[in-house]
N, C-alpha and C positions, 0 to 999 in steps of 0.2 A: 120293587124291581128296578135296578139301574142297568140300562143297556143302551147300546148305540145300534140302531137298525140301519142297515146299508142297502140302498137300492140305486138303480141307474135310470136316469131320464135323459134321453138323447146322449149328449157327451158330458153329462153332469153326474157325478157321484153325489147322491143325497144321503147325508148322515142325519138321522133323527135321534137326538139324545132324549132319553126318557128317564124319569125318576129323579134321583138326587145325585149331584156330582159335587165333590169337594176334594180336599187334599188326599183323602184315603183312596179315591178311585179315579182321579183326573187322568192318570196314566192310560186308562182304557179309552178315554176320549182322545187323548193325544195320539195314541196308536192308530185309531181310526182315521184321524185327520192326516197323519203321516202317510198312511197307506193310500188314501184318496189323492193326496198331492204328489205321490211318488211317480205317478204316471203323467207324463207331459201332455198326453192327449185329452185329459179330462179336467174338468173343473170340479170344485167341491162346494156344495150347498150344505151348510151346517144349520140344521133346524133345532133351535133351543126352546121352541114354544111348548114342548112337552115336559120341560123340567119343572119339578115341584120345589127344588132347592138347588142353588149353586152358590159357591163362595168365591173369595178373591183368587183362589188358585185357578179357577175356570176363567175368570177375567184376565188373569195374567197369561194364560194359554191363548186366549183370543187375541190379545195384543201381540204376543210373540209370533203366532202363526200369521197374523195379518202383516206384520213387518217382514217376515220371511218371504211371503208371497209378493209383497210390494217390491222388495229388493230383487226378486227374480223377474220382475216385470211381466209376469204371467197373468196377473189379475184373475186368479183362478179360485178365489175364495169369496163367498158371500154368506152372511150370517142372518138367519131369520129368527126373530125373537117373539113374534106375535104381538098382540096388544093386550096390555093389562096383566101380562104373565110375570112370574118372578124374574125371568131373564130380562124382559123389557124394562121392569122397574129398576133392576140393579144396573143395567147398562146405562140407563138415563141418569141414575143417581151418581155414577162415577164419571159421567160426562163423555161417554164414548160414542154417542150418536153424532154422526158427522165426521168422526175421526177414524172410524173403522167402517168396513163395508157392511153396515147393519141395516136390515130392512124389516118392516113390520110384518110383511107377508112373504110366504114362500114363493109366490108367483113373482113378486117384485124382485126378489133375490135371483130367481131363475132368469128373468128377463135381463137383469144386469150381467149375469154370467154369460149368457148367449151373446149379448152385445159386446162384452169384453173379449170374446173370441174373434171378433172382426178386427181388421187392422184399424189403427187409430183414425186414419183419414177416411174410413168408410163408416165410422160410428155416427149414430144420431148425436146431435149436439147436446141433447139433454144428459147424455151419459159421460160427457167429458168433464174432467176436473177443471177447476178454475184456471189453473196454469195452462192446461191443454186448450181451453177455450180462448185464452189470451193469445196463445201461439197461433191458433187457427185464425183468429181475427187479424193478427199481424201478417200472416201468410196470405190471407185473402186480400187484404189491403194492398200488399206489394204486388200481387197478381193483377189486381184491378188498376193500380197505378201504371204498371207496365203496359197493360192493354190500352189504357187511355193515351199513353205516349205513342203507342203504335198507331192508334187511330189518328192522332194528330199528325204523325209522319205521313200516313197514307193520304190524308186530306191535303197536306202541303204538297206532296208529290202530284196529286191529281190537279191541284191549282197550278203548279208549275207547268204541267203538260198542256193545260188549256191556254196558256199564254203564248 
């Protein structure tokens, strides 16, 4: 049986793909993802840990949907593959870990999606990309430098007034 079960957890649409997905039925998976992402108020957690088989057309879909979501800057897609599953093995084999929002557990994916719904300046540092972390460091250093200059100006003014 090949199906995509859909449920909702908080503001997240959870899509649980079960069975086998390949070029003959990947459109079912794509339609479910499209429906979940068409609503700007929700995020999509795609759980592939229940797949017994997937082929390169599914991988192609994961890459395409991840790119589409990244371009929209919604950060609304997270993919859970489980551990030791066919999905986890194939994703690792083709080198997508670290390139796509892939998580070993559904809970990790859910946490990332909830964190992604927060504005970037309110997110925990562990959920920032390397580029965002660099920007945050640069911004924090600039703020610190400005505060240090302000303190020096205040100290100089206090010194001037005592004379």
